[in-house]
C-alpha positions as CSV (number, residue, x, y, z in Angstrom):
1,X,-18.5,-0.9,4.0
2,X,-16.4,-3.2,6.1
3,X,-14.8,-6.0,4.2
4,X,-16.0,-9.6,4.7
5,X,-14.0,-11.5,7.2
6,X,-14.4,-14.3,9.7
7,X,-12.3,-16.0,12.4
8,X,-11.5,-19.7,12.7
9,X,-10.4,-21.4,15.9
10,X,-7.3,-23.5,15.5
11,X,-6.2,-25.9,18.2
12,X,-2.5,-26.3,18.9
13,X,0.2,-27.2,21.4
14,X,-0.3,-23.8,23.2
15,X,-4.1,-23.8,23.2
16,X,-6.5,-22.5,20.7
17,X,-5.6,-19.6,18.4
18,X,-8.0,-17.4,16.6
19,X,-6.9,-16.8,13.0
20,X,-8.6,-14.2,10.9
21,X,-9.7,-15.2,7.4
22,X,-10.5,-12.3,5.1
23,X,-12.8,-12.9,2.1
24,X,-13.8,-16.4,3.4
25,X,-16.3,-16.9,0.5
26,X,-13.8,-16.2,-2.2
27,X,-13.7,-19.2,-4.5
28,X,-10.3,-20.7,-4.8
29,X,-11.2,-23.8,-6.9
30,X,-14.1,-22.6,-9.2
31,X,-14.8,-26.0,-10.8
32,X,-15.7,-27.6,-7.4
33,X,-16.7,-24.4,-5.5
34,X,-14.1,-24.7,-2.7
35,X,-13.6,-21.4,-0.9
36,X,-10.8,-19.8,1.1
37,X,-12.6,-20.7,4.3
38,X,-13.0,-24.3,3.1
39,X,-9.2,-24.4,2.6
40,X,-8.6,-23.1,6.1
41,X,-11.0,-25.7,7.5
42,X,-9.3,-28.4,5.5
43,X,-5.9,-27.6,7.0
44,X,-7.3,-27.8,10.5
45,X,-8.9,-31.1,9.7
46,X,-5.7,-32.7,8.5
47,X,-3.5,-30.8,10.9
48,X,-1.6,-33.6,12.7
49,X,-0.7,-35.4,9.5
50,X,0.2,-32.2,7.6
51,X,2.5,-31.1,10.4
52,X,4.2,-34.5,10.7
53,X,5.0,-34.3,7.0
54,X,5.8,-30.6,6.6
55,X,6.3,-29.1,10.0
56,X,9.7,-28.0,11.3
57,X,11.1,-27.6,7.8
58,X,11.9,-24.6,5.7
59,X,8.9,-24.1,3.6
60,X,8.0,-22.2,0.4
61,X,4.5,-20.9,-0.1
62,X,2.9,-20.9,-3.5
63,X,0.5,-18.0,-3.3
64,X,-2.3,-17.0,-5.7
65,X,-3.8,-13.6,-6.2
66,X,-7.2,-15.0,-7.2
67,X,-8.3,-18.5,-7.9
68,X,-6.0,-21.4,-8.9
69,X,-6.1,-20.4,-12.6
70,X,-4.7,-17.0,-11.9
71,X,-1.2,-15.6,-11.3
72,X,0.9,-17.0,-8.6
73,X,4.3,-16.6,-7.0
74,X,6.5,-18.4,-4.6
75,X,7.1,-16.8,-1.2
76,X,10.2,-17.9,0.6
77,X,11.0,-15.1,3.0
78,X,8.4,-14.9,5.8
79,X,5.6,-12.6,4.6
80,X,5.0,-9.3,6.4
81,X,2.8,-9.5,9.4
82,X,3.6,-13.1,10.2
83,X,2.3,-13.9,13.7
84,X,4.8,-14.5,16.6
85,X,4.1,-18.2,16.6
86,X,5.7,-18.5,13.2
87,X,9.5,-18.7,13.2
88,X,12.1,-18.7,10.4
89,X,15.5,-20.1,9.8
90,X,18.3,-18.8,7.6
91,X,19.0,-21.2,4.7
92,X,21.6,-21.0,1.9
93,X,20.4,-21.1,-1.7
94,X,22.4,-22.4,-4.7
95,X,23.6,-18.8,-5.4
96,X,25.3,-18.9,-2.0
97,X,22.9,-16.2,-0.8
98,X,21.4,-16.8,2.6
99,X,17.9,-15.7,3.6
100,X,15.3,-16.6,6.3
101,X,12.7,-19.0,5.3
102,X,9.4,-19.7,7.0
103,X,8.9,-22.6,9.5
104,X,5.5,-24.0,10.4
105,X,5.4,-25.6,13.9
106,X,1.7,-25.6,14.5
107,X,-1.3,-25.8,12.1
108,X,-2.3,-22.2,12.9
109,X,0.7,-21.2,10.9
110,X,-0.6,-23.1,7.9
111,X,-4.0,-21.6,8.3
112,X,-2.4,-18.1,8.5
113,X,-0.6,-19.0,5.2
114,X,-3.9,-19.9,3.6
115,X,-5.2,-16.5,4.8
116,X,-2.2,-15.1,2.8
117,X,-3.5,-16.9,-0.3
118,X,-1.2,-19.9,-0.1
119,X,-2.6,-23.0,-1.9
120,X,0.5,-25.2,-2.2
121,X,3.0,-25.9,0.5
122,X,6.5,-26.9,-0.6
123,X,8.7,-28.2,2.3
124,X,12.4,-28.8,2.2
125,X,13.8,-32.3,2.6
126,X,15.8,-31.1,5.6
127,X,14.8,-29.9,9.1
128,X,15.3,-26.3,10.3
129,X,18.0,-27.2,12.7
130,X,20.1,-29.1,10.1
131,X,18.9,-27.3,6.9
132,X,22.1,-28.2,5.0
133,X,21.7,-31.9,5.6
134,X,18.5,-33.6,4.2
135,X,16.8,-36.3,6.2
136,X,14.7,-37.4,3.2
137,X,15.8,-38.8,-0.1
138,X,13.1,-37.8,-2.7
139,X,12.5,-39.0,-6.2
140,X,9.8,-37.6,-8.5
141,X,8.4,-40.1,-11.0
142,X,7.2,-37.8,-13.8
143,X,5.1,-39.3,-16.6
144,X,6.1,-38.2,-20.1
145,X,3.7,-37.9,-23.0
146,X,2.3,-41.4,-23.8
147,X,2.6,-42.5,-20.2
148,X,0.5,-42.0,-17.2
149,X,-0.2,-43.0,-13.6
150,X,-0.1,-46.8,-14.4
151,X,3.4,-46.5,-15.8
152,X,4.5,-44.4,-12.8
153,X,3.1,-47.1,-10.5
154,X,5.2,-49.8,-12.2
155,X,8.3,-47.6,-11.9
156,X,7.6,-46.9,-8.2
157,X,7.7,-50.5,-7.4
158,X,10.9,-50.9,-9.3
159,X,12.4,-48.0,-7.4
160,X,11.2,-49.4,-4.1
161,X,13.2,-52.6,-4.8
162,X,16.3,-50.7,-5.8
163,X,16.2,-48.6,-2.6
164,X,15.6,-51.7,-0.5
165,X,18.7,-53.3,-2.0
166,X,20.5,-50.1,-0.9
167,X,19.2,-50.5,2.7
168,X,16.5,-47.8,2.5
169,X,12.7,-47.9,3.1
170,X,10.6,-46.2,0.5
171,X,7.3,-44.4,1.2
172,X,5.1,-43.3,-1.6
173,X,2.5,-40.6,-2.3
174,X,0.5,-39.3,-5.2
175,X,1.7,-36.1,-6.7
176,X,-1.8,-34.8,-6.9
177,X,-1.6,-35.0,-10.7
178,X,-0.4,-37.9,-12.8
179,X,2.8,-38.8,-11.1
180,X,4.2,-40.3,-7.9
181,X,6.7,-39.1,-5.3
182,X,9.0,-41.6,-3.5
183,X,10.5,-40.6,-0.1
184,X,13.1,-42.6,1.8
185,X,14.0,-41.3,5.3
186,X,17.8,-41.0,5.8
187,X,20.0,-39.9,8.6
188,X,21.0,-36.2,8.2
189,X,24.7,-37.0,7.6
190,X,25.2,-35.8,4.0
191,X,24.9,-32.4,2.3
192,X,22.5,-31.8,-0.7
193,X,25.1,-32.7,-3.4
194,X,25.7,-36.1,-1.9
195,X,22.0,-36.8,-1.6
196,X,21.5,-35.8,-5.2
197,X,24.3,-38.1,-6.3
198,X,22.7,-40.9,-4.3
199,X,19.4,-40.3,-6.1
200,X,21.2,-40.3,-9.5
201,X,22.8,-43.6,-8.6
202,X,19.5,-45.2,-7.7
203,X,17.8,-43.8,-10.8
204,X,20.5,-45.0,-13.1
205,X,20.3,-48.5,-11.5
206,X,16.6,-48.7,-12.2
207,X,17.1,-47.3,-15.8
208,X,19.6,-50.0,-16.5
209,X,17.2,-52.7,-15.4
210,X,14.2,-51.3,-17.2
211,X,15.5,-49.0,-20.0
212,X,12.3,-49.2,-22.0
213,X,10.1,-47.8,-19.2
214,X,12.2,-45.3,-17.2
215,X,14.8,-42.7,-18.0
216,X,17.2,-40.3,-16.4
217,X,17.6,-38.1,-19.5
218,X,17.3,-34.5,-18.5
219,X,16.4,-33.3,-22.0
220,X,12.8,-33.9,-23.0
221,X,13.7,-34.8,-26.6
222,X,15.5,-37.9,-25.3
223,X,13.0,-39.2,-22.9
224,X,10.5,-40.8,-25.2
225,X,7.4,-42.5,-23.8
226,X,9.1,-43.3,-20.4
227,X,8.8,-42.2,-16.8
228,X,11.4,-39.6,-16.1
229,X,13.1,-40.1,-12.7
230,X,13.6,-36.5,-11.8
231,X,16.9,-36.5,-9.8
232,X,17.0,-32.7,-9.6
233,X,14.2,-32.7,-7.1
234,X,17.0,-33.7,-4.7
235,X,19.0,-30.5,-5.5
236,X,19.2,-27.7,-2.9
237,X,16.2,-25.4,-2.9
238,X,14.2,-27.7,-5.2
239,X,11.0,-28.8,-3.6
240,X,7.8,-30.7,-4.5
241,X,4.3,-30.3,-3.1
242,X,4.3,-31.6,0.5
243,X,2.2,-34.5,1.7
244,X,-1.4,-33.4,2.3
245,X,-0.8,-30.2,0.5
246,X,-3.5,-29.2,-1.9
247,X,-2.6,-28.7,-5.6
248,X,-3.6,-25.8,-7.8
249,X,-5.5,-28.1,-10.1
250,X,-9.2,-27.8,-11.1
251,X,-10.4,-30.8,-8.9
252,X,-8.6,-29.5,-5.8
253,X,-6.6,-32.7,-5.6
254,X,-4.2,-33.3,-2.7
255,X,-0.7,-34.9,-2.7
256,X,-1.7,-38.0,-0.8
257,X,0.4,-40.6,1.0
258,X,-0.7,-44.2,0.2
259,X,0.4,-47.6,1.3
260,X,2.1,-49.9,-1.1
261,X,-0.8,-52.3,-0.9
262,X,-3.1,-49.5,-1.9
263,X,-0.9,-48.6,-4.8
264,X,-0.8,-52.3,-5.9
265,X,-4.6,-52.5,-5.8
266,X,-4.9,-49.5,-8.1
267,X,-5.6,-46.1,-6.4
268,X,-7.2,-43.2,-8.2
269,X,-5.1,-40.1,-7.6
270,X,-8.1,-38.0,-8.5
271,X,-10.1,-39.4,-5.6
272,X,-7.8,-37.6,-3.0
273,X,-9.1,-34.0,-2.7
274,X,-9.6,-31.2,-0.3
275,X,-13.1,-32.5,0.1
276,X,-12.4,-36.2,0.6
277,X,-9.0,-36.2,2.5
278,X,-10.3,-35.5,6.0
279,X,-12.6,-38.5,5.9
280,X,-9.9,-40.7,4.5
281,X,-7.5,-39.8,7.3
282,X,-10.1,-40.4,9.9
283,X,-10.9,-43.8,8.4
284,X,-7.4,-45.1,7.5
285,X,-4.9,-43.0,9.5
286,X,-1.7,-41.6,8.1
287,X,0.4,-44.1,6.0
288,X,3.5,-42.1,6.7
289,X,3.1,-42.1,10.5
290,X,6.1,-44.3,11.1
291,X,8.4,-42.8,8.4
292,X,10.8,-41.1,10.8
293,X,11.5,-44.4,12.5
294,X,13.0,-45.9,9.3
295,X,15.9,-43.6,8.7
296,X,18.7,-45.3,6.8
297,X,22.2,-44.7,5.4
298,X,23.2,-43.4,2.0
299,X,26.4,-45.6,2.2
300,X,25.4,-48.1,-0.5
301,X,24.0,-45.6,-2.9
302,X,27.1,-43.4,-2.7
303,X,29.2,-46.5,-3.4
304,X,27.1,-47.0,-6.5
305,X,27.7,-43.4,-7.4
306,X,31.5,-43.9,-7.2
307,X,31.2,-47.2,-9.1
308,X,29.4,-45.4,-11.9
309,X,32.0,-42.6,-12.0
310,X,34.6,-45.3,-12.6
311,X,32.5,-46.5,-15.5
312,X,32.5,-43.0,-17.0
313,X,29.0,-42.1,-15.9
314,X,29.5,-38.8,-14.3
315,X,27.5,-35.7,-13.4
316,X,24.1,-34.9,-14.9
317,X,22.7,-31.4,-15.7
318,X,21.6,-29.2,-12.8
319,X,18.5,-27.1,-12.8
320,X,18.8,-24.1,-15.1
321,X,18.8,-21.5,-12.3
322,X,21.9,-23.1,-10.8
323,X,25.4,-21.7,-11.3
324,X,27.6,-23.9,-13.5
325,X,28.6,-26.9,-11.3
326,X,31.8,-28.9,-11.2
327,X,31.8,-31.8,-13.7
328,X,28.5,-30.8,-15.2
329,X,27.9,-31.5,-18.9
330,X,27.1,-28.6,-21.2
331,X,23.6,-27.2,-20.7
332,X,22.7,-27.4,-24.4
333,X,19.9,-29.8,-25.6
334,X,21.5,-32.4,-27.8
335,X,19.7,-31.3,-31.0
336,X,21.2,-27.9,-30.7
337,X,24.7,-28.9,-29.7
338,X,27.5,-28.1,-32.1
339,X,29.5,-31.2,-33.2
340,X,33.2,-31.3,-32.0
341,X,35.6,-29.6,-34.3
342,X,37.2,-32.9,-35.4
343,X,33.8,-34.4,-36.1
344,X,32.9,-31.5,-38.4
345,X,36.1,-31.7,-40.5
């Protein structure tokens, strides 16, 4: 018996493309009954905003063998059988290895990725042509146990003010879960390490101002009931779910850009889903439509980084998959660290 399959028509800059969707009735989100075909149609519906946020960037695909509760893996190299309207760019990873990574230039590419069982799209903060030089500063506001979206919202406004003092314009989106993601467009003048240092400088500044509510402590045992300002999302090859990307969560929530006024009025991150997002975009437009017009400089934040170095506040831990980095403190959680020899005597 022939396998179930259908074809969807996807408009694009070079005319319509017909993209095959196998197993269109396969349920991807069981709790809400959203199918693989529904996902493809969602991507078509939000296509322009999705491309504005994620197009033209190296992208990692989070692919699932079954529904969102099943096994998944990250696909970085272009999958076999990629159509000729998908391109790739060679990027360098923290290990110094270089490999091609997929670029989506039209929404048919995202639909094809959905056909390949992609649910979450993770775009780099740099563009394909300048992959070593981010054009976005990103900060992940991660609620810790005892905190939630309300506390993340308070931290987001604090971080917006810090970035504004540094000459940067912040944009905000829901993570699709309990947290928030802040993006600030920057000119692609600095390599990843400098951008990460700029993020650390901004995060430390906010932590000094509100030490009871936010933290830059990498080790979970030190964070307490505070919002963790995840500076390592600015490290090379570390990505977060892109704007308008679905999340692999039971309600099929979407990482949704919102305005600061909306955030102040109290948005419900659970209201932004694969089912509701097309109508929201049609009614309100894309809050990030002007983001690329606001690119700023990292000059002030890098001055803060140098100031903090002079104060003895140096490098912070890198992600565990990174090689040991210059100036990095020991990768041992404090409760397991051995005391210095002179302290033990």
